[in-house]
Steps between C-alpha positions, in 0.01 A plus 500: 500500500770761581660435160166547326442829684850619408447410133166681491653805669778499242252471213299794634821703531586446135142575391504823701836605357419414138142629510398779735853638547550533124162670459579748777840573344332563164250741657779691673694518172198645313426751776843669506487668154136599563604700808772679303266590216244678722732648763500850346134505394348350814754499786237411763393193303866410442563502876201270556630265232845506662339392827318219318830403340671486839225277641523281191875459537464418871239236412734359239786477751273332756373254238853414391604453863201273558581300188860460611388399849281228350788367292788534746458559872859553593703722731532762229143605592652691793736705286223556245270635773768742619579602143136573423462706817813701425397555139159626611667721760717652225188579296336663802813708557521611137401867482387507863678636809509165678779259595425131560746273683497126568623306803384150402794256527286271720283418198769264377474302827127439471354192335222670305302346216402693190151594617632636832764706318238637261280617790796658684602681183151635433459603866826697487422658161159622611641640825777685310250643252275620783795666674590690182154587372314570823767539767723733294801316637854621436657179626376140515681213674409139421616259771469129580554426870518203734243567774538188709211270409415710194658642189416862426492699179498874577451787256591816689461851359552857616184634337212701639345194659146370478183668624389375840203318343695350209502148647122513545420648157777332302533568129545230241878503554471428872236234440732339245787496752275347767386238251861409414579451868204267552594290197834404656354439846665814630402811692480852364575808707531868416660739748539876508855598587631797700561774399370393157477203272337159483605139547304235309579155638432144392579235762475127440587210736824313436309173547322568167830433325535156649 
């Protein structure tokens, strides 16, 4: 049975790579010249299309990562996760007054499967985006820490902080982060820092890793 599951996972990975990933790449390729052709005539529409293009490219990267995970669940998933996070951080920094640093060497010590890595990556990306777009952060620190019985992923920023009722109201971004935490059996926390800033934390028990 395990061999049959592995073969089916591998087949799905190849189907995903050769099908949906290629279609997404084709759409992204067709969109680029369209943005350039209308940039001067309709700059507002061009910006919207650029945003769509960014989302499309992120979806393509996630789909390729999922396809690769289906085909080969190896230790390189760790380095790929870090690479994706750092690449996304570089895009967030581009043209914005924000610096993003990483202190994540412990990632290489964790035995994480592909689905766990995907959720951690998406949790961190959404938290970084929120810090830039809503928190107006000038600095963001991404850290993985050993907290005794738990592992912790912290995204710490020096932004304006969240409104006092943010945890109760919660926009789509915060709901997405909370959802990611629940999917890995972890706990989500958001803390206002003094004198300013926010810490978004995902904690998950070490026992989940076996």
